[in-house]
Residue frames as qw, qx, qy, qz and C-alpha x, y, z in Angstrom:
[[0.071, -0.749, -0.383, 0.536, -5.98, -36.35, 7.58],
 [0.458, 0.711, 0.344, 0.409, -6.77, -33.75, 4.90],
 [0.363, 0.228, -0.091, 0.899, -5.12, -30.37, 4.52],
 [0.310, -0.595, -0.194, -0.716, -8.35, -28.63, 5.53],
 [0.774, -0.546, -0.321, -0.026, -8.48, -30.64, 8.78],
 [0.716, -0.197, -0.193, 0.641, -4.93, -29.66, 9.66],
 [0.268, 0.258, 0.054, 0.927, -5.00, -26.01, 8.60],
 [0.012, -0.575, -0.615, 0.539, -8.46, -24.96, 9.79],
 [0.028, 0.198, -0.285, -0.938, -8.72, -22.63, 6.78],
 [0.382, 0.560, 0.700, -0.226, -12.30, -21.93, 5.73],
 [0.059, -0.084, 0.458, 0.883, -13.50, -20.58, 2.40],
 [0.324, 0.595, 0.666, -0.313, -16.93, -19.19, 1.57],
 [0.187, 0.308, 0.506, 0.784, -18.13, -17.92, -1.80],
 [0.058, 0.448, 0.436, -0.778, -20.07, -14.72, -1.13],
 [0.287, 0.514, 0.712, 0.382, -23.07, -14.47, -3.48],
 [0.025, -0.921, -0.346, 0.176, -23.87, -10.93, -2.33],
 [0.279, -0.686, 0.298, 0.602, -20.57, -9.61, -3.69],
 [0.712, 0.666, 0.212, 0.069, -19.94, -8.54, -7.27],
 [0.606, -0.300, 0.294, 0.675, -16.95, -7.38, -9.30],
 [0.406, 0.906, 0.048, -0.110, -16.22, -4.34, -11.44],
 [0.748, -0.073, 0.223, 0.621, -13.05, -3.96, -13.50],
 [0.135, 0.964, -0.006, -0.229, -11.47, -0.60, -14.27],
 [0.738, -0.015, 0.321, 0.594, -8.72, -0.11, -16.83],
 [0.349, 0.850, 0.193, 0.343, -7.15, 2.66, -18.88],
 [0.528, 0.310, -0.262, 0.746, -4.36, 5.20, -18.40],
 [0.179, -0.505, 0.158, -0.830, -6.44, 7.49, -16.16],
 [0.687, -0.364, -0.617, -0.125, -7.79, 4.70, -13.96],
 [0.562, -0.272, -0.518, 0.584, -5.79, 5.47, -10.82],
 [0.085, 0.019, -0.105, 0.991, -6.09, 9.26, -10.95],
 [0.428, -0.353, -0.466, -0.690, -9.81, 8.97, -11.70],
 [0.671, -0.473, -0.571, 0.010, -10.54, 6.93, -8.57],
 [0.474, -0.104, -0.395, 0.780, -8.16, 8.99, -6.45],
 [0.083, -0.160, -0.002, -0.984, -10.35, 12.05, -6.89],
 [0.587, -0.325, -0.415, -0.614, -13.54, 10.22, -5.95],
 [0.796, -0.320, -0.513, -0.030, -13.06, 7.69, -3.15],
 [0.514, -0.838, 0.050, -0.178, -12.31, 7.98, 0.55],
 [0.805, -0.436, 0.271, 0.298, -9.01, 6.11, 0.64],
 [0.001, 0.764, -0.482, -0.429, -5.61, 6.62, -0.99],
 [0.911, 0.383, 0.047, -0.146, -5.66, 4.70, -4.26],
 [0.352, 0.734, -0.571, 0.103, -1.87, 4.97, -4.51],
 [0.408, -0.439, 0.747, -0.288, -1.69, 2.35, -1.75],
 [0.892, 0.193, 0.320, -0.255, -3.42, -0.28, -3.90],
 [0.249, 0.631, -0.684, -0.268, -1.04, -2.63, -5.69],
 [0.705, 0.125, -0.678, -0.165, -0.34, -6.31, -6.43],
 [0.596, -0.177, -0.735, 0.271, -1.38, -8.37, -3.41],
 [0.196, -0.284, -0.479, 0.807, -2.28, -5.27, -1.38],
 [0.055, -0.640, -0.592, -0.487, -5.83, -3.97, -1.69],
 [0.030, -0.056, 0.361, -0.930, -7.47, -1.01, 0.00],
 [0.029, -0.608, -0.787, 0.100, -10.92, -0.70, 1.51],
 [0.050, -0.064, 0.073, 0.994, -12.74, 2.45, 0.43],
 [0.218, 0.630, 0.702, -0.250, -16.10, 4.09, -0.19],
 [0.096, 0.325, 0.375, 0.863, -17.88, 6.48, -2.50],
 [0.036, -0.479, -0.600, 0.640, -19.98, 9.11, -0.73],
 [0.199, 0.843, 0.461, 0.195, -22.61, 11.63, -1.68],
 [0.292, 0.576, -0.096, 0.758, -21.49, 15.28, -1.96],
 [0.484, -0.703, 0.053, -0.518, -23.14, 15.71, 1.46],
 [0.003, -0.520, 0.788, -0.330, -20.80, 13.09, 2.91],
 [0.801, -0.110, 0.389, -0.441, -23.32, 10.25, 3.27],
 [0.424, -0.228, 0.856, 0.188, -22.49, 6.63, 2.47],
 [0.673, 0.422, -0.214, -0.568, -23.27, 5.38, -1.04],
 [0.938, 0.215, -0.271, -0.016, -21.06, 2.36, -1.82],
 [0.428, -0.701, 0.567, 0.070, -18.15, 0.54, -0.23],
 [0.908, 0.399, -0.130, 0.005, -15.67, -1.72, -2.02],
 [0.677, -0.480, 0.386, 0.404, -12.20, -3.19, -2.02],
 [0.508, 0.812, -0.236, -0.165, -9.81, -2.00, -4.72],
 [0.764, -0.306, 0.505, 0.260, -7.37, -4.71, -5.83],
 [0.292, 0.703, -0.470, -0.447, -4.99, -4.97, -8.77],
 [0.963, 0.148, 0.221, -0.050, -4.86, -7.92, -11.16],
 [0.746, -0.190, 0.387, 0.507, -1.85, -9.31, -13.03],
 [0.458, 0.546, 0.388, 0.585, -2.46, -6.93, -15.93],
 [0.233, -0.057, -0.184, 0.953, -2.43, -3.83, -13.69],
 [0.315, -0.467, -0.427, -0.707, -6.17, -3.31, -13.89],
 [0.242, -0.183, 0.584, -0.753, -8.30, -2.54, -10.85],
 [0.416, -0.333, -0.815, -0.228, -10.86, -5.05, -9.62],
 [0.310, -0.314, 0.308, -0.843, -13.54, -3.68, -7.30],
 [0.273, -0.258, -0.917, 0.134, -15.06, -6.18, -4.85],
 [0.266, -0.097, 0.107, -0.953, -18.48, -4.56, -4.30],
 [0.542, 0.207, 0.629, -0.517, -22.13, -5.37, -3.61],
 [0.236, 0.140, 0.850, 0.450, -23.50, -7.61, -6.36],
 [0.136, 0.708, 0.691, -0.051, -26.99, -6.16, -6.15],
 [0.034, 0.946, 0.100, -0.306, -25.67, -2.62, -6.57],
 [0.590, -0.210, 0.448, 0.638, -22.73, -3.27, -8.91],
 [0.340, 0.569, 0.525, 0.534, -24.61, -1.84, -11.89],
 [0.154, -0.957, -0.239, -0.053, -25.53, 1.25, -9.86],
 [0.534, -0.657, 0.231, 0.479, -21.90, 1.71, -8.82],
 [0.534, 0.113, 0.528, 0.651, -20.77, 1.37, -12.44],
 [0.151, 0.798, 0.457, 0.362, -23.37, 3.95, -13.47],
 [0.328, -0.926, -0.069, 0.172, -22.25, 6.36, -10.75],
 [0.574, -0.421, 0.375, 0.594, -18.59, 6.01, -11.74],
 [0.435, 0.405, 0.560, 0.577, -19.51, 6.53, -15.39],
 [0.027, -0.936, -0.338, -0.093, -21.32, 9.74, -14.42],
 [0.391, -0.847, 0.167, 0.320, -18.08, 11.07, -12.96],
 [0.779, 0.008, 0.391, 0.490, -15.87, 9.81, -15.79],
 [0.218, 0.880, -0.044, -0.420, -16.36, 12.73, -18.21],
 [0.611, 0.710, -0.341, -0.084, -13.29, 12.70, -20.49],
 [0.431, -0.583, 0.687, -0.041, -11.12, 10.47, -18.32],
 [0.595, 0.358, -0.670, -0.263, -9.61, 7.54, -20.22],
 [0.321, -0.187, 0.838, -0.400, -11.14, 4.79, -18.10],
 [0.563, -0.074, -0.672, -0.476, -13.10, 1.68, -19.03],
 [0.436, -0.193, 0.628, -0.615, -15.62, 0.32, -16.51],
 [0.551, 0.022, -0.750, -0.366, -16.82, -3.28, -16.87],
 [0.699, -0.314, 0.357, -0.534, -19.26, -5.23, -14.72],
 [0.386, 0.318, -0.863, -0.076, -17.80, -8.73, -14.26],
 [0.536, -0.221, 0.565, -0.587, -20.36, -9.96, -11.74],
 [0.914, 0.197, -0.020, -0.354, -21.64, -12.66, -14.10],
 [0.794, 0.420, -0.418, 0.133, -18.18, -14.09, -14.81],
 [0.349, 0.358, -0.629, 0.595, -16.37, -13.47, -11.49],
 [0.654, -0.645, -0.357, -0.170, -17.08, -14.06, -7.80],
 [0.037, -0.682, 0.499, -0.532, -15.65, -13.15, -4.41],
 [0.816, -0.263, -0.509, 0.079, -14.58, -15.60, -1.71],
 [0.327, -0.794, 0.355, -0.371, -13.69, -14.96, 1.93],
 [0.799, 0.107, -0.541, 0.242, -10.91, -17.09, 3.46],
 [0.298, -0.724, 0.333, -0.525, -10.37, -17.12, 7.22],
 [0.819, -0.458, 0.304, -0.167, -9.04, -19.09, 10.21],
 [0.867, -0.082, 0.347, 0.349, -5.81, -20.03, 8.47],
 [0.153, -0.613, 0.409, 0.659, -2.96, -18.96, 6.21],
 [0.758, 0.602, 0.220, -0.123, -3.38, -18.80, 2.45],
 [0.374, -0.499, 0.582, 0.522, -0.28, -19.84, 0.51],
 [0.568, 0.483, 0.626, 0.229, -1.29, -19.25, -3.09],
 [0.058, -0.240, 0.256, 0.935, -1.31, -16.83, -5.98],
 [0.532, 0.513, 0.383, -0.554, -4.44, -15.60, -7.68],
 [0.633, 0.409, 0.564, 0.337, -5.34, -16.55, -11.25],
 [0.320, 0.067, 0.260, 0.908, -4.37, -13.98, -13.89],
 [0.178, -0.517, -0.457, -0.701, -7.95, -12.75, -14.16],
 [0.579, -0.699, -0.413, -0.077, -8.37, -12.38, -10.40],
 [0.080, 0.666, -0.424, 0.608, -6.78, -11.03, -7.22],
 [0.759, -0.387, -0.495, 0.171, -5.86, -12.36, -3.79],
 [0.151, 0.560, -0.284, 0.764, -5.25, -10.03, -0.85],
 [0.262, -0.256, -0.733, 0.573, -5.37, -9.74, 2.95],
 [0.134, -0.823, -0.518, -0.190, -8.58, -8.08, 4.11],
 [0.337, 0.391, -0.198, 0.833, -7.34, -4.50, 4.71],
 [0.454, -0.687, -0.129, -0.553, -9.98, -3.77, 7.34],
 [0.633, -0.566, 0.428, -0.309, -8.87, -6.20, 10.02],
 [0.158, 0.450, -0.875, -0.081, -6.32, -9.03, 10.09],
 [0.394, 0.018, 0.850, -0.349, -8.78, -11.35, 11.83],
 [0.689, 0.478, 0.150, -0.524, -11.07, -11.14, 8.79],
 [0.785, -0.001, 0.569, 0.243, -8.48, -13.13, 6.84],
 [0.195, -0.242, 0.593, 0.743, -8.05, -13.01, 3.07],
 [0.608, 0.565, 0.293, -0.474, -10.31, -12.20, 0.14],
 [0.375, -0.090, 0.743, 0.547, -10.14, -13.63, -3.37],
 [0.549, 0.578, 0.028, -0.603, -11.64, -12.30, -6.58],
 [0.368, -0.183, 0.866, 0.284, -11.81, -15.19, -9.02],
 [0.465, 0.111, -0.560, -0.676, -13.31, -16.24, -12.34],
 [0.788, -0.154, 0.265, -0.534, -16.29, -18.44, -11.46],
 [0.913, 0.261, -0.300, -0.095, -14.87, -21.32, -13.47],
 [0.494, 0.442, -0.610, 0.434, -11.71, -21.29, -11.32],
 [0.400, -0.600, 0.331, -0.609, -13.14, -20.91, -7.83],
 [0.951, -0.242, 0.032, -0.191, -13.75, -24.59, -6.98],
 [0.858, 0.262, -0.238, 0.373, -10.25, -25.59, -8.10],
 [0.154, 0.642, -0.356, 0.661, -8.71, -22.68, -6.21],
 [0.636, -0.544, 0.250, -0.487, -10.43, -23.59, -2.94],
 [0.997, -0.069, -0.026, 0.026, -9.33, -27.21, -3.34],
 [0.689, 0.483, -0.277, 0.463, -5.76, -26.19, -4.16],
 [0.008, -0.615, 0.426, -0.664, -5.30, -24.24, -0.92],
 [0.402, -0.100, -0.870, 0.268, -6.71, -27.07, 1.22],
 [0.259, -0.130, 0.301, -0.909, -9.60, -25.01, 2.58],
 [0.117, 0.373, 0.899, -0.199, -12.81, -26.33, 4.04],
 [0.103, -0.396, -0.468, -0.783, -15.80, -25.04, 2.08],
 [0.030, -0.353, -0.645, 0.677, -18.02, -22.98, 4.36],
 [0.127, 0.733, 0.640, 0.190, -21.37, -21.28, 3.91],
 [0.105, 0.583, 0.043, 0.805, -21.94, -17.54, 3.56],
 [0.601, -0.717, -0.190, -0.297, -23.77, -17.79, 6.90],
 [0.830, -0.329, -0.139, 0.429, -20.57, -19.03, 8.54],
 [0.447, 0.303, 0.015, 0.842, -18.71, -16.05, 7.12],
 [0.233, -0.686, -0.141, -0.675, -21.33, -13.61, 8.42],
 [0.773, -0.596, -0.216, 0.033, -21.15, -15.28, 11.84],
 [0.733, -0.068, -0.098, 0.670, -17.39, -14.68, 11.81],
 [0.229, 0.391, 0.047, 0.890, -17.57, -10.99, 10.88],
 [0.470, -0.709, -0.227, -0.475, -20.51, -10.29, 13.25],
 [0.819, -0.444, -0.235, 0.276, -18.45, -11.89, 16.02],
 [0.566, 0.003, -0.029, 0.824, -15.71, -9.37, 15.22],
 [0.010, -0.741, -0.354, 0.570, -18.20, -6.50, 15.19],
 [0.132, -0.261, 0.480, 0.827, -17.68, -5.69, 11.50],
 [0.551, 0.515, 0.319, -0.574, -20.58, -4.51, 9.37],
 [0.394, 0.132, 0.763, 0.495, -21.51, -5.54, 5.83],
 [0.149, 0.135, -0.200, -0.959, -22.94, -3.13, 3.28],
 [0.380, -0.223, -0.739, -0.510, -25.75, -5.44, 2.17],
 [0.509, -0.470, -0.718, 0.072, -26.96, -6.08, 5.69],
 [0.466, -0.562, -0.402, 0.552, -25.91, -3.11, 7.83],
 [0.210, -0.268, 0.100, 0.935, -25.35, 0.05, 5.81],
 [0.326, 0.753, 0.548, -0.161, -28.12, 2.34, 4.60],
 [0.439, 0.219, 0.337, 0.804, -27.15, 4.17, 1.42],
 [0.004, 0.524, 0.212, 0.825, -27.77, 7.94, 1.47],
 [0.577, -0.727, -0.261, -0.264, -28.78, 7.80, 5.17],
 [0.775, -0.559, -0.006, 0.296, -25.74, 6.91, 7.26],
 [0.149, 0.915, -0.376, 0.011, -22.39, 8.67, 7.44],
 [0.763, 0.339, -0.532, 0.143, -19.17, 6.67, 6.96],
 [0.075, 0.419, -0.684, 0.593, -17.86, 7.33, 10.49],
 [0.714, -0.193, 0.288, -0.609, -21.12, 5.97, 11.93],
 [0.964, 0.173, -0.127, -0.158, -20.37, 2.74, 10.07],
 [0.707, -0.572, 0.350, 0.226, -16.80, 2.65, 11.46],
 [0.783, 0.571, 0.028, 0.245, -15.12, 3.09, 8.08],
 [0.065, 0.874, -0.389, 0.285, -12.54, 5.30, 9.78],
 [0.612, -0.527, 0.565, -0.173, -11.71, 2.55, 12.29],
 [0.874, 0.117, 0.467, 0.066, -11.56, -0.11, 9.57],
 [0.400, -0.369, 0.488, 0.682, -8.96, 1.69, 7.44],
 [0.433, 0.581, 0.643, 0.249, -11.48, 2.83, 4.84],
 [0.119, 0.976, 0.147, 0.111, -10.70, 6.57, 5.00],
 [0.647, 0.017, -0.079, 0.758, -7.42, 8.39, 4.53],
 [0.123, -0.924, -0.303, 0.200, -7.69, 11.78, 6.24],
 [0.356, -0.629, 0.294, 0.626, -4.39, 12.97, 4.74],
 [0.470, 0.244, 0.647, 0.549, -5.14, 12.38, 1.05],
 [0.032, 0.010, -0.233, -0.972, -6.40, 14.99, -1.38],
 [0.514, 0.125, 0.167, -0.832, -9.99, 15.87, -2.12],
 [0.050, -0.160, -0.956, -0.241, -12.73, 13.32, -2.75],
 [0.394, -0.453, -0.436, -0.670, -16.50, 13.45, -2.94],
 [0.677, -0.631, -0.323, -0.195, -17.93, 14.21, 0.51],
 [0.639, 0.118, -0.438, 0.622, -14.52, 14.97, 2.05],
 [0.039, -0.486, 0.200, -0.850, -15.45, 18.26, 3.73],
 [0.717, -0.463, -0.038, -0.520, -18.24, 16.83, 5.88],
 [0.932, -0.102, -0.319, 0.140, -16.26, 13.67, 6.70],
 [0.530, 0.266, -0.367, 0.716, -13.12, 15.55, 7.74],
 [0.234, -0.511, 0.163, -0.811, -15.09, 18.09, 9.80],
 [0.840, -0.395, -0.161, -0.336, -16.95, 15.35, 11.65],
 [0.862, -0.016, -0.342, 0.375, -13.70, 13.57, 12.48],
 [0.316, 0.398, -0.285, 0.813, -11.98, 16.78, 13.56],
 [0.400, -0.484, 0.122, -0.769, -14.82, 17.79, 15.89],
 [0.061, 0.061, -0.946, 0.313, -15.26, 14.30, 17.33],
 [0.503, 0.102, 0.246, -0.822, -18.98, 14.62, 16.72],
 [0.418, 0.018, -0.840, -0.346, -19.82, 11.03, 15.77],
 [0.544, -0.236, 0.358, -0.721, -23.07, 10.56, 17.69],
 [0.941, 0.061, 0.110, -0.313, -23.91, 7.14, 16.24],
 [0.026, 0.515, -0.843, -0.153, -21.84, 3.99, 15.81],
 [0.864, 0.048, -0.397, -0.304, -22.55, 0.52, 14.48],
 [0.238, -0.528, 0.725, -0.372, -21.90, -1.71, 17.51],
 [0.517, -0.054, -0.850, -0.085, -22.00, -5.43, 18.24],
 [0.508, -0.373, 0.315, -0.709, -24.52, -6.32, 20.94],
 [0.077, -0.021, -0.986, 0.143, -25.16, -9.43, 22.99],
 [0.532, -0.294, -0.360, -0.708, -28.83, -10.39, 22.93],
 [0.078, -0.015, 0.851, -0.520, -30.49, -11.30, 26.22],
 [0.618, 0.220, 0.255, -0.711, -33.86, -12.97, 25.83],
 [0.670, 0.131, 0.730, 0.002, -35.60, -15.81, 24.04],
 [0.596, 0.710, 0.371, 0.061, -36.27, -13.94, 20.78],
 [0.486, -0.119, 0.277, 0.820, -33.67, -12.55, 18.40],
 [0.259, 0.735, 0.184, -0.599, -34.73, -9.11, 17.14],
 [0.690, 0.497, 0.438, 0.291, -35.22, -9.00, 13.38],
 [0.383, 0.021, 0.202, 0.901, -33.29, -6.58, 11.16],
 [0.099, -0.496, -0.345, -0.791, -34.99, -3.19, 11.25],
 [0.513, -0.646, -0.557, 0.094, -36.23, -3.57, 14.83],
 [0.028, -0.830, 0.142, -0.539, -36.05, -0.23, 16.69],
 [0.584, -0.112, -0.589, 0.547, -33.87, -0.12, 19.79],
 [0.285, -0.802, -0.171, -0.496, -35.34, 1.82, 22.72],
 [0.328, 0.038, -0.622, 0.710, -34.04, 3.18, 26.00],
 [0.205, 0.375, 0.555, -0.714, -37.27, 3.47, 27.96],
 [0.509, 0.684, 0.479, -0.207, -39.70, 5.14, 25.56],
 [0.161, 0.847, -0.280, -0.422, -37.00, 6.85, 23.49],
 [0.917, 0.364, 0.102, 0.131, -35.76, 5.32, 20.25],
 [0.320, -0.810, 0.403, 0.281, -31.94, 5.22, 20.23],
 [0.066, -0.472, 0.780, 0.407, -31.10, 2.98, 17.29],
 [0.838, 0.287, -0.128, -0.445, -31.87, 0.16, 14.88],
 [0.716, -0.244, 0.647, 0.094, -30.95, -3.52, 14.74],
 [0.506, 0.582, -0.478, -0.420, -29.28, -4.73, 11.55],
 [0.725, 0.206, -0.647, -0.117, -27.64, -8.13, 10.93],
 [0.584, -0.506, 0.496, -0.397, -27.59, -10.84, 13.58],
 [0.478, 0.246, -0.841, -0.059, -26.59, -14.42, 14.28],
 [0.787, -0.415, -0.088, -0.447, -28.93, -16.68, 16.23],
 [0.879, 0.004, -0.423, 0.222, -26.28, -19.27, 16.96],
 [0.492, 0.085, -0.410, 0.763, -24.09, -16.86, 18.94],
 [0.240, -0.794, -0.530, 0.175, -26.87, -14.53, 20.07],
 [0.308, -0.446, 0.062, 0.838, -25.30, -11.37, 18.69],
 [0.402, 0.803, 0.414, 0.148, -26.49, -8.53, 16.49],
 [0.357, 0.021, 0.061, 0.932, -25.06, -5.36, 15.02],
 [0.017, -0.841, -0.538, 0.054, -27.03, -2.23, 15.81],
 [0.279, 0.459, 0.028, 0.843, -26.60, 1.42, 14.86],
 [0.453, -0.678, -0.527, 0.242, -26.91, 3.24, 18.19],
 [0.004, 0.884, -0.042, 0.465, -26.86, 6.79, 19.52],
 [0.617, 0.062, -0.547, 0.562, -23.81, 6.82, 21.80],
 [0.008, -0.292, 0.295, -0.910, -24.91, 9.96, 23.63],
 [0.662, -0.295, -0.038, -0.688, -28.15, 8.28, 24.77],
 [0.783, 0.014, -0.621, -0.021, -26.76, 4.97, 26.05],
 [0.160, 0.375, -0.663, 0.628, -25.25, 5.84, 29.43],
 [0.207, -0.038, 0.758, -0.617, -26.81, 3.72, 32.18],
 [0.662, 0.172, -0.021, -0.730, -29.78, 2.77, 30.02],
 [0.560, 0.057, 0.826, -0.012, -31.36, -0.63, 29.44],
 [0.286, 0.353, -0.491, -0.743, -31.74, -1.17, 25.71],
 [0.605, 0.233, 0.713, -0.267, -34.78, -3.05, 24.46],
 [0.264, 0.256, -0.625, -0.688, -35.49, -4.42, 20.97],
 [0.712, -0.203, -0.464, -0.486, -39.00, -5.85, 21.15],
 [0.860, -0.477, -0.080, -0.166, -38.77, -8.73, 23.67],
 [0.843, 0.063, -0.207, 0.492, -34.96, -8.77, 23.78],
 [0.317, -0.920, 0.100, 0.208, -32.45, -6.75, 25.77],
 [0.727, 0.564, -0.143, 0.365, -29.27, -5.63, 24.01],
 [0.594, -0.711, 0.119, 0.357, -25.92, -5.22, 25.72],
 [0.549, 0.817, -0.141, 0.104, -23.67, -3.10, 23.45],
 [0.789, -0.376, 0.193, 0.447, -19.94, -3.71, 23.26],
 [0.222, 0.887, -0.315, -0.252, -17.01, -1.85, 21.76],
 [0.944, 0.265, -0.110, 0.163, -14.85, -4.08, 19.49],
 [0.692, -0.548, 0.126, 0.454, -11.24, -4.40, 20.61],
 [0.562, 0.230, 0.332, 0.722, -10.09, -2.88, 17.31],
 [0.030, 0.862, 0.355, 0.362, -12.09, 0.32, 17.86],
 [0.418, 0.123, -0.291, 0.852, -10.50, 3.52, 19.09],
 [0.316, -0.452, -0.044, -0.833, -13.69, 5.02, 20.53],
 [0.040, -0.120, -0.872, 0.472, -15.69, 4.39, 23.69],
 [0.089, -0.636, -0.750, -0.158, -19.40, 4.44, 24.49],
 [0.228, -0.788, -0.314, 0.478, -18.88, 7.80, 26.17],
 [0.451, -0.040, 0.305, 0.838, -17.05, 9.48, 23.32],
 [0.018, 0.416, 0.466, 0.781, -20.08, 11.27, 21.90],
 [0.263, -0.643, -0.659, 0.288, -21.89, 12.16, 25.12],
 [0.114, -0.782, -0.130, 0.598, -20.77, 15.79, 24.77],
 [0.490, 0.195, 0.532, 0.663, -20.40, 15.93, 21.00],
 [0.083, 0.296, -0.060, -0.950, -20.98, 19.20, 19.22],
 [0.578, 0.559, 0.484, -0.345, -24.28, 19.72, 17.50]]
């Protein structure tokens, strides 16, 4: 019996994720003034989940910040928007002594779940528990030439990206490529506060005023929620969700095998309503890791 059969550990290379590398003496202070989480908490083997917002407090990018063996930061980010993230960071750099490199061609990201990972990352990579939720497992940032050997060395079963997305949808966790709309949604609507992506006690960062005020007032009217799908047809991403004739949200990623989707929904319009997405009915749920309820925003401030 192989190690993968006994451990149950699964590993999927995520083609939608890219890698930036930041280095230089001002690296940590530079990011600390920009991103939503406390960069001082990022260190060897312990990454943070964070985001970069617009000055108006809307979501722009999310990423994991990990540290490699040389003390440089590796950012696990969206591959398709890695260049845009690098450009945005460069815009803020001014005179800070920071180098920003796009390593997406040479490095990749893997998700590891359903088992323990007893290994160390290669010198040019990073290995860390997913800081959002323990059930999401471990993430690895690796040189592409090392990834196959690394997966074999930890005795993991190679899985598809679809299997990974099924796992995170089952946990009710969104993904930037599939579920987050840049410059439209606010980070609390995407549950970044519940998934340890925002430190409300740290110093200033871009978009902090709006984010902190929204949290303080409890005025989060929308949340990204997992929903069970009732009906023969799975609603496609982008399908409007309606309560009667009123539009109350939008469907994002889904998994046909388990019959679940993630949908961004107006919490204050859900009470007692049947939710329809074309020919399907959605039954929203609150993940067990969430500290809010479906009624939390019914009387939210305008």
